[in-house]
C-alpha positions as CSV (number, residue, x, y, z in Angstrom):
1,M,33.8,29.4,147.1
2,V,37.2,28.8,147.8
3,A,39.8,26.4,146.6
4,E,43.0,26.5,147.9
5,P,46.2,26.2,145.7
6,P,49.1,24.0,147.0
7,G,52.7,25.0,147.1
8,I,52.7,28.5,146.8
9,T,53.7,31.2,149.2
10,G,54.1,34.9,148.8
11,V,52.3,38.3,148.5
12,K,48.2,37.6,148.7
13,V,47.2,39.6,145.7
14,L,43.8,39.9,145.8
15,H,42.5,41.1,142.1
16,L,38.7,42.6,141.8
17,S,36.6,42.4,139.2
18,A,32.8,42.1,137.9
19,G,33.0,38.5,136.4
20,N,29.9,38.5,134.6
21,L,31.3,39.2,131.1
22,F,34.7,37.4,129.0
23,G,36.8,39.3,127.1
24,G,40.4,40.3,127.4
25,V,40.3,41.4,131.0
26,E,39.1,37.9,132.0
27,T,41.5,36.3,129.8
28,Y,44.5,37.9,131.5
29,L,42.8,36.9,135.0
30,L,43.2,33.3,134.3
31,T,46.6,33.6,133.0
32,L,47.5,35.4,135.9
33,A,46.1,32.1,137.5
34,R,47.7,29.4,135.3
35,L,51.1,31.1,135.1
36,R,51.0,31.4,139.2
37,H,54.3,29.2,139.3
38,L,56.5,31.2,137.3
39,C,56.5,33.9,139.7
40,P,56.5,32.6,143.4
41,A,56.2,36.3,144.6
42,M,52.7,36.5,144.1
43,E,49.8,34.5,145.7
44,P,46.9,35.3,143.5
45,E,43.0,35.5,145.0
46,F,40.3,36.8,143.1
47,G,37.4,38.6,144.1
48,L,33.9,38.9,141.9
49,C,31.1,40.3,142.1
50,F,28.9,37.4,139.8
51,A,28.9,34.3,138.5
52,G,29.9,33.4,134.8
53,R,32.5,31.9,133.2
54,L,35.8,33.7,134.9
55,R,34.7,32.1,138.3
56,D,33.9,28.8,136.6
57,E,37.4,28.5,134.6
58,L,39.1,30.2,138.1
59,L,37.7,27.1,140.0
60,T,39.3,24.7,137.7
61,E,42.9,26.2,138.2
62,R,42.4,25.9,141.8
63,V,43.2,29.2,143.2
64,P,40.7,30.6,145.6
65,V,37.7,32.7,144.1
66,H,35.5,35.2,146.5
67,D,32.3,36.1,146.4
68,L,31.7,39.6,147.0
69,G,27.8,39.6,146.0
70,A,26.0,41.0,142.7
71,V,26.7,45.4,142.7
72,R,24.8,48.0,140.7
73,A,25.7,51.4,140.8
74,S,22.3,52.3,140.8
75,R,21.6,50.6,144.1
76,P,24.1,51.9,146.5
77,W,23.0,49.4,149.0
78,T,24.3,46.6,147.1
79,V,27.9,49.0,147.0
80,W,28.2,48.9,150.9
81,R,27.5,45.5,151.1
82,A,30.2,44.3,148.9
83,R,32.8,46.5,150.4
84,W,31.9,45.4,154.1
85,R,32.7,41.6,152.9
86,L,35.9,43.0,150.8
87,K,37.0,44.7,154.5
88,R,36.1,41.5,155.7
89,L,38.2,39.2,153.1
90,L,41.1,41.4,153.2
91,R,41.9,41.2,157.1
92,E,40.9,37.4,157.1
93,R,42.7,36.5,154.3
94,G,46.2,39.1,155.3
95,I,45.9,40.0,151.8
96,G,49.4,42.4,151.1
97,V,48.0,43.6,147.2
98,A,44.4,44.9,146.0
99,V,44.5,45.1,142.5
100,T,41.0,46.5,140.9
101,H,41.0,45.1,136.7
102,S,39.3,48.6,135.0
103,A,37.4,51.8,136.6
104,W,34.3,50.1,137.8
105,P,35.9,48.3,139.9
106,H,38.2,50.3,141.5
107,A,35.3,52.6,141.9
108,V,33.1,50.2,144.1
109,F,36.3,48.6,145.6
110,G,39.0,51.3,146.2
111,P,37.5,53.1,149.3
112,A,37.2,49.7,151.2
113,V,40.8,48.9,150.4
114,R,42.2,52.3,151.3
115,R,40.7,52.5,154.4
116,S,41.8,49.0,155.1
117,G,45.3,50.0,154.5
118,V,46.4,47.4,151.9
119,R,48.4,48.5,149.2
120,L,46.0,49.6,146.3
121,V,46.6,49.4,142.4
122,N,44.3,49.9,139.7
123,A,45.0,47.6,136.0
124,V,43.9,49.9,133.5
125,H,42.7,47.9,130.3
126,G,41.5,50.4,128.3
127,E,41.5,54.0,127.6
128,L,40.3,56.6,130.2
129,N,38.0,59.4,129.4
130,P,38.6,61.7,132.0
131,R,35.0,63.0,131.9
132,H,33.2,59.7,131.7
133,W,31.2,58.9,135.1
134,I,32.8,55.9,136.1
135,N,36.1,57.5,135.9
136,R,35.2,60.6,137.6
137,W,34.0,58.5,140.5
138,A,37.5,55.6,140.4
139,A,39.5,59.4,140.4
140,C,37.9,60.2,144.4
141,T,40.5,57.0,145.3
142,P,44.1,57.9,143.9
143,P,45.6,54.2,144.0
144,D,48.9,53.3,145.0
145,A,50.2,53.0,141.8
146,V,48.8,52.4,138.3
147,V,49.9,49.3,136.1
148,A,48.5,50.3,132.0
149,N,48.2,47.2,129.4
150,S,50.3,49.2,126.9
151,R,52.2,52.5,126.6
152,F,48.5,54.2,124.6
153,T,46.5,53.2,127.6
154,A,49.2,55.0,130.2
155,G,48.7,57.9,128.7
156,P,44.9,59.0,129.6
157,A,45.3,57.1,132.6
158,A,48.4,59.8,134.1
159,A,45.5,62.5,133.7
160,V,42.6,60.2,135.1
161,F,45.3,59.9,138.9
162,P,47.5,62.6,138.7
163,G,51.1,62.3,140.6
164,V,50.5,58.7,140.6
165,P,53.1,56.6,139.3
166,V,51.9,54.8,135.9
167,T,54.0,51.9,134.7
168,P,53.0,50.2,131.4
169,V,53.4,46.4,131.4
170,Y,52.6,44.0,128.3
171,L,50.4,41.3,129.4
172,P,51.7,37.7,130.0
173,V,50.9,35.7,127.3
174,S,51.5,31.8,126.4
175,P,52.2,30.2,123.7
176,P,49.9,27.6,122.3
177,R,50.8,23.7,123.0
178,L,48.7,22.1,120.2
179,D,49.9,20.1,117.4
180,R,48.8,22.4,114.9
181,E,48.5,19.6,112.1
182,Q,45.9,17.5,114.1
183,T,44.3,20.2,115.4
184,R,43.9,21.9,111.8
185,R,42.1,18.9,110.6
186,E,40.0,18.0,113.7
187,V,38.6,22.0,113.8
188,R,37.8,22.2,110.0
189,A,35.9,18.8,110.0
190,E,33.6,20.3,113.1
191,I,33.2,23.3,111.5
192,G,32.8,21.6,108.1
193,T,35.2,24.0,106.1
194,P,37.3,22.3,103.3
195,T,41.1,21.5,104.3
196,N,42.3,23.4,101.3
197,A,40.1,26.4,102.2
198,V,41.8,29.7,103.3
199,V,40.2,30.6,106.9
200,I,40.1,34.0,108.0
201,L,39.4,34.1,111.8
202,Q,37.7,37.1,113.8
203,A,37.7,35.9,117.7
204,S,36.3,38.8,119.8
205,R,33.0,40.3,121.7
206,L,30.7,41.5,119.6
207,E,30.5,45.1,119.8
208,S,30.7,47.3,116.9
209,W,33.9,48.8,117.6
210,K,35.5,45.8,116.8
211,G,35.3,46.5,113.3
212,Q,33.0,43.2,112.3
213,R,31.5,45.3,110.1
214,V,34.0,46.6,108.3
215,H,35.8,43.1,108.0
216,I,32.1,41.8,106.7
217,E,32.1,45.0,103.8
218,A,35.7,44.1,103.0
219,L,35.0,40.7,102.5
220,G,32.4,41.6,100.4
221,R,35.4,42.8,97.9
222,L,36.8,39.8,97.8
223,K,33.3,37.8,96.7
224,G,35.2,36.8,93.2
225,V,38.3,35.5,95.1
226,S,38.0,32.0,95.2
227,N,38.9,30.1,98.1
228,W,38.3,31.9,101.3
229,E,36.3,31.3,104.2
230,T,35.7,33.4,107.2
231,W,34.8,32.5,111.1
232,F,33.7,34.7,113.7
233,A,34.0,33.7,117.1
234,G,32.2,35.6,119.5
235,G,28.8,35.7,121.2
236,P,26.3,38.2,123.0
237,Q,26.7,38.9,126.4
238,K,24.9,42.0,126.4
239,P,22.0,43.4,125.9
240,G,22.0,44.8,122.2
241,E,24.5,42.4,120.9
242,S,22.2,39.8,119.8
243,E,20.3,42.4,117.3
244,F,24.2,43.4,116.5
245,L,24.5,39.9,115.1
246,D,21.7,40.0,112.9
247,E,22.7,42.8,111.5
248,L,26.4,41.2,110.4
249,K,24.0,38.1,109.1
250,A,22.0,40.5,107.3
251,I,25.3,42.5,105.4
252,A,26.4,39.1,104.6
253,N,23.4,37.9,103.2
254,R,23.3,41.5,101.3
255,L,26.8,41.3,99.6
256,G,26.2,37.6,98.9
257,I,29.1,35.6,101.4
258,S,26.6,34.1,103.7
259,Q,27.6,30.6,102.6
260,R,31.4,31.7,103.0
261,I,31.3,33.1,106.8
262,K,30.6,31.4,109.6
263,F,29.2,32.8,113.0
264,L,30.7,30.4,115.4
265,G,29.3,31.9,118.8
266,Q,30.9,31.9,122.1
267,R,34.2,29.9,122.1
268,P,36.3,28.6,125.0
269,D,38.7,27.5,122.4
270,V,40.0,30.1,120.4
271,P,43.8,28.8,120.5
272,R,42.4,25.5,118.4
273,L,40.8,27.8,115.9
274,M,43.5,29.4,115.3
275,A,45.6,26.4,114.7
276,A,43.0,25.6,112.4
277,A,43.2,29.4,111.0
278,D,45.8,31.3,108.2
279,I,44.8,34.6,108.8
280,Y,43.5,36.8,112.1
281,C,41.8,39.7,110.7
282,Q,40.2,42.4,113.1
283,P,39.7,45.8,111.6
284,N,38.6,48.0,115.2
285,T,37.0,50.9,114.5
286,S,37.9,52.5,117.8
287,P,41.8,51.9,119.2
288,E,42.5,48.6,121.1
289,P,43.9,49.2,124.3
290,F,46.2,46.8,124.1
291,G,44.7,43.0,121.9
292,I,45.8,39.8,123.7
293,V,44.2,38.1,121.0
294,L,46.9,39.6,118.4
295,V,49.5,38.6,120.4
296,E,47.6,34.9,121.2
297,A,47.6,35.0,116.8
298,L,51.7,36.1,116.5
299,Y,52.3,33.3,118.7
300,S,49.9,30.6,116.2
301,G,51.6,31.6,113.3
302,L,48.8,33.7,111.8
303,P,49.3,37.2,109.7
304,V,47.4,39.6,111.4
305,V,45.4,42.2,109.8
306,T,44.3,45.1,112.0
307,S,44.0,48.4,112.5
308,A,46.6,51.0,112.8
309,A,45.5,52.5,116.2
310,G,46.2,52.0,119.9
311,G,47.7,49.4,121.2
312,A,47.7,47.3,117.8
313,E,50.5,49.7,117.1
314,E,52.5,48.6,119.5
315,I,51.8,45.0,118.7
316,V,52.1,44.6,114.7
317,T,54.6,45.3,112.6
318,H,55.1,45.5,108.7
319,G,57.0,42.5,109.6
320,C,54.6,40.1,110.8
321,G,51.1,41.5,109.8
322,F,49.2,44.6,108.3
323,L,48.3,48.1,109.9
324,V,45.3,49.4,107.7
325,K,43.4,52.7,108.4
326,Q,40.6,52.5,110.7
327,A,37.2,51.9,109.1
328,D,38.5,51.7,105.4
329,E,37.1,48.6,104.1
330,E,39.2,49.1,100.9
331,S,42.5,49.1,102.5
332,V,41.4,45.7,104.7
333,A,39.7,44.0,101.5
334,S,43.2,44.8,99.9
335,A,45.6,43.2,102.9
336,L,43.2,40.1,102.7
337,W,43.1,39.7,98.9
338,E,47.1,39.6,99.6
339,L,47.0,37.2,102.3
340,V,44.4,35.1,100.7
341,A,46.1,35.2,97.1
342,H,49.3,35.1,97.9
343,S,50.4,31.6,100.3
344,E,54.3,32.5,100.3
345,R,53.1,35.7,101.7
346,R,50.8,34.3,104.7
347,Q,53.9,32.0,105.7
348,E,56.2,35.1,105.8
349,L,54.2,36.6,108.0
350,G,53.2,34.0,109.4
351,K,56.8,32.8,110.5
352,A,57.5,36.0,112.0
353,G,55.3,36.0,114.5
354,P,55.9,33.7,117.3
355,A,59.1,35.7,117.7
356,R,57.4,39.2,117.7
357,A,54.5,37.8,120.3
358,A,57.1,36.2,122.8
359,E,59.6,39.9,122.8
360,L,56.4,41.6,123.7
361,C,54.6,39.1,126.4
362,D,57.3,36.1,127.5
363,P,55.0,35.0,130.4
364,V,58.2,34.7,132.7
365,H,59.6,38.3,131.8
366,Q,56.3,39.8,131.5
367,T,54.9,38.3,135.4
368,A,58.3,39.4,136.9
369,A,57.8,42.8,135.5
370,L,54.3,42.7,136.9
371,A,55.7,41.9,140.2
372,T,57.7,44.5,140.4
373,V,55.0,47.0,140.4
374,L,52.5,45.0,142.4
375,V,54.7,43.5,145.6
376,D,58.3,45.2,145.3
């Protein structure tokens, strides 16, 4: 399905993604659609393999969304069919640049883009392991350029695509436009949380490396501290994630804190949750490639507690949050205790957040920086 955007001219940039899940990559793609007016040099279109939330939300933004058909690497004919559709799309739509978001879309679609003579750029959103089969498959089609979402991911990307220029460009992230006090009252009323409670939020995919286990175990050490409540936003999207959610609930029950933890499921309104929260905590057990949600939390004036690894170290400073040891429940608990117990400390760190977020991810500056890689 295609919805034509009004009044935008520039180089047509086709963003290629699977589209079946929703996380940081999909948030980024939606941001590019919503902020397209900031950079007329790029006219974004989107090619997806699967219907889902990403497709639905892109269509509400009135950008062209193209169905390339479901692809399974184990079924080669689905790959060939999708490549044929893409080659026709590139020709008929006059695409100037094709951007493959992550290794799987690059492996599937890179050869078709290359044969069509269209400029090919791979957007790296994670730490690439050169030995992983998907990355080895992707490496068979070197792109013209690589844009990495952090300095952390740029290094491994250069190893997968030797000789290809790799440019780190932080993702554009918009500040929230909400009446914080009104939103705080509304959201807390909806969830059933007292207005005076100190709310700790984690909004992330239900994947074990996002640190939910560590987070809950750390909260168990705060059992004797009054007046806090924790919200976990994020629902099952892949096989095994429902079982992981059950495991998290069991841990909370074992620690005797289940009444103080609310699992909110998949939420399309994370900015509203942030406006109603007081602290953002995400103690990843593996390095975060970048961390859009960390930037969103800083924009929302929340002090951030996260692991000192990966892209998070490029985002969070001691002036706006805590960088803790990976998989260290004690250090997470210590940081949370300080923020729960001392409102002035929360306010001090939270006040510094919006300026730090804008320094890294100002939408005008970062869309222009992206355009220099894609279309200049």
